[in-house]
N, C-alpha and C positions, 0 to 999 in steps of 0.2 A: 826738378824738385827733389830735395834730398832730405833724408831723415837721420843721417849720421854724419859725424865729423871725421873726414878721412885724413890719414896721415899726409902731411905735405900740402894740405889744403890752404889756399890763400885766405887769410882771415877777412880781408875786405870783401871777398865774394859772398861769404855768409852775411856780412853786414849789408851788402847790396841787396841780397835776396830778402833780408829782414826789412829793409827800407821799402822795397817794392811791395811786399805783401801788406805792410802797414798802410801804405798809400792806397792799395786796392780795398782794404777794409774800410778806410776812411771814406772813399768815394761811395761805397755801397751803403754805409751808415748815413751819409749825407742824403742819398736818394730816398731811402726809406723813411727818414725823419722829416722829409720835405712837407708832408701833410700834417705834421704835428707842431713843428716850430719853424721859425724863419731860418732857412739855410742858404740864403742868397750869397752871403760872403764865402761860405765853404764851397758852394757850387763854383764860384769864380776861382777859388784856390785850386780846386780839383781840376778845373779846366786848364789852368796853367801847368799843373803837374802831370797832365795826361801825356805830354810828350816825353816824359821821363819814365813813367810808371811801367807800362807794358813793353816798350822798346828795351828797357834795361832788363826786365824780367826774362824776355826771350833771348837776349844776348847771353845772359848768365846761364840760361837753360842749355844753350848750345855749346857752352864753353868746354864741357867735359864729355861731350857726346861722341868724340872722334873714335873711340874704341869700338863703338857699335857699327861703324861702317864696314869693318872687316869681320865682325863676329857672325856666327851662324844665326840664321833666322830663328831657330829654336831657342837660342840663348837670348836673343832680343825679346822674343815673346815671353819667356819665363821670367826674365829679369825686369823688363820695362812695360811692354805692351799689355801683358795680362793684368798688371796692376792698374794701368790706366783704364782699361776696358771695364774691369770689375768695379772700381770706385765710381766710374762714370755712371754705370747702371744703378748701383746701390744708392748713390747720393742723388741720382736723377729721380728715383722713386721717392726719396725723402723730400727732395725739392718740390715734387708735385703736391705732396701733402701740405708742405709749408706754404706753397703758392695759394692754396685754398684759404689758409689763415690770413695771408697777406691781402688777398682780394676782399675778404669779409671786413678786414680792418679798414679798407678803402671804400667801403660802402656797398660792395656787391652782395646781393642776396645769395644765400646758400642754394636757394631754389634755381638760381640762374647759372649755377656751376654744374657742368655736365661731367659726371664721373667717367663715362665711356670715352669722352673726348680727352680727359686727363690720361687715361690708360693708353689710348691710341697715340697721344703725343709722346708718352714715355717710350712706347714700342718703336716709334719712328725716330727717336732721339739719336740713335747712331748715325742716321742720315741727315737729321735736322736738329743739331745740338741746341739745347736750351739752357737758360739760366747762366750763371757764371761758370758752369762746367764746360763751356765751349773751350776754355783754355786747356783743360785736360785732353779734350778731343783733338784740338789743334796740335798739341804737343806730340801726341801719338802719331798723328799724320806727318808731322815734321820729321820724326825719327824714321818712319817708313820711306818718305820721299828722299831724305838725305842718303839713305842706304841704296835706294834704287838709282839715284843720280850720281853715285860716287865715281863712276868712270868718266864723267863729263868734267872738263876743265873747271876747277872752282871759280876761276875768274869769270867764265861764262855764266855759271850758276848765279854768282853774286850780282853780275850786271843785269841779267834778266829779272831776277827777283827784286832788285832795287827799282827797276823801271815799273814793275807791277805794283810794288809798294808805294812808289811816288804817285802813281795814278790813283790807287785806291785811297790813299790818305789825302788826296787833293779834291775829294768829293766825287770821284768817279763812281757811277752807280754799281755798287757791289750787291750781292744777293741780300734779301731781307734777313735770312738766317745768319745770326751773329757769328757762328763758327766759320762759315765760308768767308765772310767779310774779314774776320780776324786772320785767316790763312793768307789772304791776298795782302793784307796790311803788314803782317809781321814775320812772314817766312824769311825775308831778307835779313832780319835781325838775328834769327836763329842761325842762319848760315854764316852771318858775320861772327857770331860767337864760336861757331865750329871751325871755320877756315881762317879766321883772323885771331885765333886764340893767343898767339904769342904777342901780338900787338896790343890786345886788350889787357893781358897780364902785365905787359910792360907799362901800359898806361896806369894800371893800378898800383904799380910799384914806384912811380915817379912822385917826387915831392912837387906840390903845386907851385909852378913858376909863373911868370907873366903870361905865357902862351895858354896854359890851362885856365888861369884866372880869366883871361879874355874869352876863352871858349865858354866858360860857365856864365859869364856876363852876357855873352851873345845869345846863349840859350834862354836865359831869363828875359832878356829884352824882346826876343822874338816871341816867346811864350805869352808875354803881355800884349805885344803889338798885334799879333795875328787875330785874336778874337776881338780886340778893341777896334781894329780897322777893317774887320770883315775880310781878311786875306786868306781864309782857310782854303779857298778854291784856286788860289794862284798855283799853277802847275809846279810841283816839286818843292814848294816853300815849306810846307808842313813836314815833308819827309826830311828836309835839311834840319828843321827844328828838332825832329825826333833823333836824328844822328847826333846833334849837339846835346840832346837830352841824355843820350847814352854816355857821352864824354862827361857831362855834368854829374850823372848818376854814379859813375865809377869814381870820380874825384870826391864827391860827397861821401860815398861809401868808405873810402879810405879815411876820411876825417872822422867817421862815426864808428870806426872799428873798436874804439876803446869802450863802447857801450856794450857790455857783455850780454845783456839780455837780448839786444837786437841781433847779435850774431847767433845766439841760441835759437831765436825764432827763425832766422834765415837758414839754419841747418835742419829745420824741421817744418818746412813750409806746407807740405802736403796736407796734414790734418787741419791746419789753419785755413788753407784755401777751400777745402771741402766743406767745412762746417761753419765758417764765420757768417755767411749770409743767412742760413736758417736761424742762427742764434741772434743775429741783428733783427730779423723779422720778429722773433719772439720777444726780444727786449723792447722793440718798438710797440708791440701790442700792449705790453705792461705800461709803458710810458703814456700811450694814448689813453688807456683807462685812467691813469693817474691824472692826466690833463683835464679830465672831466671833473675831478675833485679839487685840484689845485693848479694854478697856472704854472706852466713850465717856462714861460717867457723869460723870467729872470736868469735862468740857467741855459736858455736856448743856444747861446753862443758857444758854450763848451760841450753841448751834448754830442755832436757828431764825433769829435775825437774821443770823448769819454766812452761812447757806445762802441766805437771801433776797438778801443783798448780793452774794454770788458769782453767783447766777442772774441778777441785774440786769446785772452787769458783763459776764457771758458773753453775755447777750442783745444788748447793745450792740455787743460785739465781733463776734458772728455777723452782725448786721445790717450792720456796716461792711464785713466781708469779702465779704458777698454782694451789696453794693450795685452793683458794676460787672460781675459775672460772670453766668453762667447761673442762679445761685442767687437772683438778684434777683427771680425769680418768687415767692419765698417771701413777699415784702413788697410786690410791685407787680403789678397785673393787666396781662396782655399787652394791647397796644393793640387787638387784634382783639376782645378781650373787653369792654373799656371803651368802645370806639367801634366797634360792629359795622358792617360794610359792608352797606348795603341793595342788593340786586340786583333 
């Protein structure tokens, strides 16, 4: 996740990150709106796009991680890990409060919500990540694991991680904690971005020819066929679908590079990832209240993308407003946390 546009940066990479975070916001908006309007069509669309969304996100996350393999641990902590740890804890606390609002919207009585349990769950979250923050947790773990494994032949790393991913994505029983499940499923894609960087960048610079068009069509066909025919548990098939999803995602990102706002979002994904779900929950609360006054069914078909879009815009506005004031701690670790003073 990046917040600045670096010199020499490949434009399609930012477009790809922007595409991925937009799809993430869309799936979360669809889930939260499910109790208010009919989201069946968007659920199906999100299911098809699932093989592109997170695999592409993790490949792009690993793309420029190579320099951290040889950097000092102190540099990795101060530049990357401290930020991940800080925002994970801060937004985990915010998410706990928002979860109460979300549960009451879904009909749970406030009296049935245990505050001590919420606090305990937050304290345990570094070991049992919750909410959508599992991605931040997994990303930190991936940077640490890649650095620890750097002396092992990358081919061995990729092969083992791919086997684990293929098993996890094929219905193999992974832990109920979403963070652990995500690690097993997507570490291979982070490593692919890290060690196959030149191949990924070359793919992003190619003009779509017959081979790339065929790969995109194969991805789309598999993404439709697997849920329709109940093939998710066929060993390795969903993993192949995800690999094709990365190829499709890179190809589509290159085509979307002319959309400037998408690239701008992709260059600033962290605040969007952190705050879009709490904002979606709050927007849904308002819509649910309105639904009691006027039917939302006539606009139900456009609500998921509309709410996702609004949440992304508000996330960027909130980040901009917080950037210079005391609320900057929502997105930036205090210096004493990222560069602790040794006494």
